N, C-alpha and C positions, 0 to 999 in steps of 0.2 A: 230144460236147456235155456241159457240166457240168449236173448236175441241180439242182433247186430247193433241195435241202437244202444242197448245197455253196455255192450263191450266198448263201443266208441266213446260213450260217456266216461267209462272207467279210465280209458287211455288218456283222456284229457285231464281228468282229475289227478292222476298219479304223476303228472309233470309238476315238479316242485321248483319254486323260485330259488335262486342262489341267495343265501342269507349270509351277511357279514358275521363271522364268528366273534368278532371283537366289538360288535355293536352293543350299545347299552341295553341291559336286560331290565324289563319292567315286569316283575313277577305279579301275577294276578292273585288276589286274596282267595283263599279257599278254606273251608272248614271241613272237618271230618275226624275220623277216629285217630289217625296217625298224627294229624296236626294238633289235636288236643294233647296227645302224648308229648309232642315236641315242646309245646308251651308249658306243659307240666315240668319237663326237664329244664327249660329255661328259667322258670320260677325257682325251682329247687337249687340249681347251680348259682343263681344270682343272689338268692337269699343267703346261701352259705358264704359266697364271696363278699357281698356288701355287709353282711351282718356279723360274721365270725370275728372280725377285728374289733368289734364293739363289745364283745362278750367279756365281762370281767371274770377273773379266775385267780383266787388266792392273792387278791390285791393288785393284780396286774392284768394285762391282756391275755386272753386264753391262748391265742396263737400269735407269737411274736418271734421274728428272726432278728435278734438284736446283734447287729454286726459290730457295734462299738464295743460291747462286752464279750463278743464271740460266744453268745449263748442262744440256743434255739429253744423256745418254750412251746410245748404242745400239750396243753391242759396240765396234767400232773407230771408230764415228762420234761426233763431238762436235758438237752443234748449239748455237747461240747465239741470243739474241733476234732477231738480224738474219736468222736462217734460218727465221723464222716462215712464209715462203712454202711451205716443205715441209709444214708442218702443214695449210695451206690445200689444198695438192695432195693430201695424204693423205685429207682429208675429201671432196674432189671424187672421188677414186678410189673411196672407200667407197660414195658415192652412185651412181656409175656401175656398180659391181659389183652393188649392190642392184637397180638398174633392170634390168640384164642378166639376173641370175639369176631375178628375178621374172617378167620377160617370157617367159623360156624355161620355167621350171619352178615358177612360183608361189612360195609362202612357204617355200622351203628354209631361209632364214635363221631364220625363226620356229621351225620345227619341229626344227631340229638344233643351232643354235649361239647363238641369242639368249640372253643372260644370264638374262632372266626365265624362259624355258623351262628352261634348264639348272638353275638353282637351285631352281625349283619341283619338278623331277624329283628332285633330290637331297633336298629336304625331304620329298617324298612317300615316298622310300625310307626315310628315318629314321622317318617316321610309321608306315609299315608294319612296320618293325622293332620299334617300341614297342607299337603297338596291334593289329597283325595285318592281315589282308586286309579287303577292302571290307565284307563282311557284319559282321565283328567291329567295324569302326570305326563303322558305322552303328548297330549295337546299343549300343555303348559310349556314343555321343553321345546316344542316346535314353534311356539308363538314368539313374535319379536318382543324385545324387552319393553316393559311398561312399568308404571307405578305398582300395579297389582302384582305383576310377576316378581318384581323386586321385593315387595312386602312378603309374599309367600315364601320366596327363597330365603329371605332373611330370617323369617320365623323358623323355617326348617333347620337352617344351619345354627341358629341360636340353641335350639333343642339338642342338636347333635353335639355342639361344643359343650353344653352343660353336662350331658351324659358322659362325654369323653373325659372332661376334667374331674368329674366325680369318680370315674373309674380310675383315673391316674392317682387321685388322692387316696382312694381305697388301697390300691396296689402298694403305694409307698407306706401306707399305714400298717402294713405287715412287717416293715423293717424299722420304722420309727413309730413309737406309740401313737395311735390314731388320735387320741385326745390331745396330746401335746402338739400334734400336727395341726389340728383344727384350731386350737388356741393360738398357735403361731400365725395362722392365716388371719384370724380375727384381729390380733394386735400387731400384725405386719412384722413379725420377728422371725420368720422362717429363715433357715440357713440356705446358702446358695445351692447346695447339693439337693436338699429337699425340693426346692423350687424347680431345679433342672429336671429331676426325675418325675415329678408330677406333670410338668409340661411335656416331657419326652413321651411318657407312657400315654398321656392324654392325646397327644398328636398322633401316636401310632394307632390308637383306637379309632380316632377320627378318620385317619387316612385309610386304614384297612377295612373298617366296617362301612364307612360312608362312600368311598370311591373305589377301592380295589375290589372289594366284594368277591365275585366269582372268579376274578383273575388270580386271586390268591390260590384258589383251589385248582385252577386250570394250569397255571404256569409256575407257581412258586412253592407250594406245599410239597415236600419230598414224599410224604405218605401217599399222595395221589399218584405219584409216578411209579411207585414200586408195589402198590397194593395188589396188583394182579398176580404177583408171584405167590401170594398167600391164598388165592382162590383155587378151587377145583370145581369139578362138575356137580358136586354136592354142596357147594356153598350157597347159602340163602341170599339171594339178591333181588332187587326190583326187576321184574321180568315182564316183557310184553309177550303175550301168547299169540304168536304169528299164525299158528294153525287155526286158531279160532277167529282172529281178527282180520286176516287177509282173505281176499282183496278188500281193501278199505274203500269207503265212499259214502256220500250222503244218501239219505233215503227218507221217505215219510215214516212216521212212527207206526202207521198201520200196515206198512208194506212188509212182505215176507222177504228178508234179506237173501235167503237161500234161492228163492225163485228168481231173484234179480242177479244171482251169482256173486253176492257180496258176503263178506264176513261181518262180524259184530262191530268192528271199528267204523264209526260214522265219520271219521276224518274231521272232527271238530277242532282239533289242535289245542284243546284246552289243556291237555297234558304238557304241551310246550309252553303255554302261557303262564302256567303256575310254577314252572321249574325255575328255581333261583339261579341256576347256571345257564339257562336258555337252551338246553339240549332237547332232542326228540328221543325219548326212551324207545320208541318204535324202531329206531335204527340199531338197537342192540345195546349191550352194556358198554359204557364209555367211561374213560377215566375222569371226565368232568362230573359224572353222577356222584352226588354226595350222600345218596341213600336217605333223603329226607321224606320220601313217600308222599310228597304232595301230589304227584301224578296219579297215585293209587286212589287217593280221596277224590280227586277231580273226575277220574274215569268212572269210579263207582257211582258218582252222582249222575253222570250221563247215562250209565247203564240202567239206573233206577228209572230215569225219565223215559227211556226207550223200552222199559220193561224187559230188559235182557238180564241174564245172570251176572252178578258181580264177578270181579276177578279177571277181567281181560288184561289189566295190569295188576300184578300182585307180587307179594314176596313168594318166591319159589326158587327152584334150582334148575340147572340145565337138564339134568337127568329126569327131574320130576315133570318138566314140560314135555320132553320127548317121549317119556314112557308113561305119562298120565299117572304118576304116583299119588297115593293118598297122603293126607297130612301125617298119619302115623308112620308111614314109610319114610317120609322126609325127615321126621324127628329121629327115627331109628338110624338113618344113614348119617345123621349128625355125629353119632358116636363112632367115628372112624379112627384109624390109628393115629393120624397126625393131630387131631383134636384131643384125643385121649392123652397123647404124649404132652401136648401143651398144658392140659389140665393137671396132669400128674406133677409136672415140674412146678407149675404155679402153686398148687396146693402144698407141695413139699417146701418150697422157699417161703411161702406165707406162714406155714406152721412153724418152721424153724425160726423165722424172724419174730413171730409173736412170742414163742417160748423164750427167745433171747431177751426180748424187752421185758417180759413179765418176771424173769428171773434175774434181771439186771440189778447189780448192787450199786446203789447211789453213792459210790465212793471211788475215787481214783487216787492212786498212790504212785509217787515217783521218788526213787531212792538214787542219789548220786554220791559217789565216793569223793572225799576231799582229795583232789589230785596233787595238792602240794606235798602231802606226807602220806606214804602208804601205810606206815605203822610207826608207833613210837612207844617208848617205855614210860610208864607213869611213875610218879614218886613212890607208890606202894609196891613197885616191881612188876605189876601186871602190864600186858600189852594192850595198847589202845588203837582202834581204828575210828576215824571220824567220817560220818555220812551226813549229807543234807537231805532232809525229808520234806517233800511238798505234798499236801493233801488237797484234793478238790472235792468239796461237798456238792454232789450232784443232786441234792434234794433241796426243797424249799423250807426246811426247818434247820435252825441252828443246832449244831451237833458238837459234842465233846468226845475226843478219841483218846484211847490208851494204846501204848506201843508195847509189844512183846517181841522178844528175840529168841531164836533157837538155832541149833545146828552144830554147836561145839559144847563139850562138857564145861560147865561153869561160865558160859557166855552170859553176860549181863549188861545192863545199861548203867552208865556212870550215875545217872539220876533218873527217877521216874518222870515220865512225860505225860501230861494231859494237854492235848492240843485242841483248841477251840477253832471252829470254822463257822463263819456266818452262813445264812441261807444262800445257796448257789454261789459260794465263795471259796476262799483258799485258807489253808493253815500251813504254817511252816515251823520247822524245828531243826536243831542241830543235834544229832545223835552221837554220843561218845560210847562206843562199845568196848568192853573190857573182857579179857580172858587171862587166866594164869599162864605163865610161860610154858609149863610142862603139859598143858592141855592138848597141844597138837604140835606136829613137826613143822619145819619151815616150809613156806610156800602159801598158796591160796587155798582156802577151804570154804566150801559152800555153806551159807547160812540163810535163814529165813527171817524177815522182818514183817511182823503182822501188826496191822493197825485195826483196832476194833472200837466200834461205837460203845461207849459206856452204857447208854440207855437201851441199846438194842444189839445184842451179841450177833444177830444174823447179819448185820452190816459190818463186814470186815473184809479186808484184802490182805493177801500175803505176797510180798515181793522177794525175789531171790537176789542175793548179793554174795560177795566174796570177802572173807576176812583174811587179811594178809599177816602171816607170822614171819618175823625176821629170821 
């Protein structure tokens, strides 16, 4: 039984000071299993972002959203405004993936790959490089202005601005060829819109990652506000084991916590110090928690020093903590109806989209009737209809196409057409279709106009039209 002295000590320790929720957060550096994973994802995402626009492909940029010519290049894939359905599908897939990952394992997106989290971590690294670790940064901010403080702050903001501008330049480089953009900077020939968007996106990065930081997650990000509707008692989250940790309090390493009536939590507050949003995970799941797992790594290190088992703060579920479920039981409960439904829909949409892209014919055909004359009689006595044909070559090879018509007995072209279209370009022709007067009765009759690549018969499109008989 604990004595009165230890009870009194615990009562004093458990009185917590009131902390300003909007005070500046100074995250403490921590290393560990999950933080190494976080930095692995930071390196991966930024290598893709900063490097992909420099990757050459077929004599151009591998990924380029060319708004001037209204073409999107994704490696070998060339998308046109008519392919906007793929953008809608991509957004739907992103939402489904977010719902699935959140239902299974909480805010993995926020903790590991969200741009706000990634750039905040990068800016924090530069801040630590210039100003030092947490105690030094706090001391520097509290100190009066001096030459030293001005020099350190100037160095930090110079690094921030350089990274922000490079980020803005890279972002615009996905819409204007990055090599043209950099050459334009070097010879001071950038257009006003390029300058505006580089500065705008750079300023947004500088403000969000340098100053807004956790406030974006707390007050602005909509995902943080509605994430809880996707959680249930079997969702994997960062969880503090209250049954094991409480009552918390300091003790000697050699002391027996149970004999003193204490749990495993030594109340060191390191889990709070390392949190990039400044919350105390011991107060339960909070919308400010971004799932970065810094508190897990910090707590595990303290448990190692105290020679206690790891996992006082860990990835777990409400049911697992209350019912002491094993890891295999947690994994088995992940396959519940809602997650299976999300997974089934995600796989179905992904498979259908992949099949559509793989079987996509790199040719688009538009047939428009000449509205000035529905039909007319030719000098040889046949009936003519006139159509305008526009082709879009959705590949990056020059192609030559041949036109075939069908649908009425004796339907024919006034002259054979071979239409050339440059890579990712257009081809046009005027089609004069003829048929004998006795071939059909008066009125509109359905016909088919087929455009076929001469070199590759698998590249063809058939459009329906109507032939008007007087």
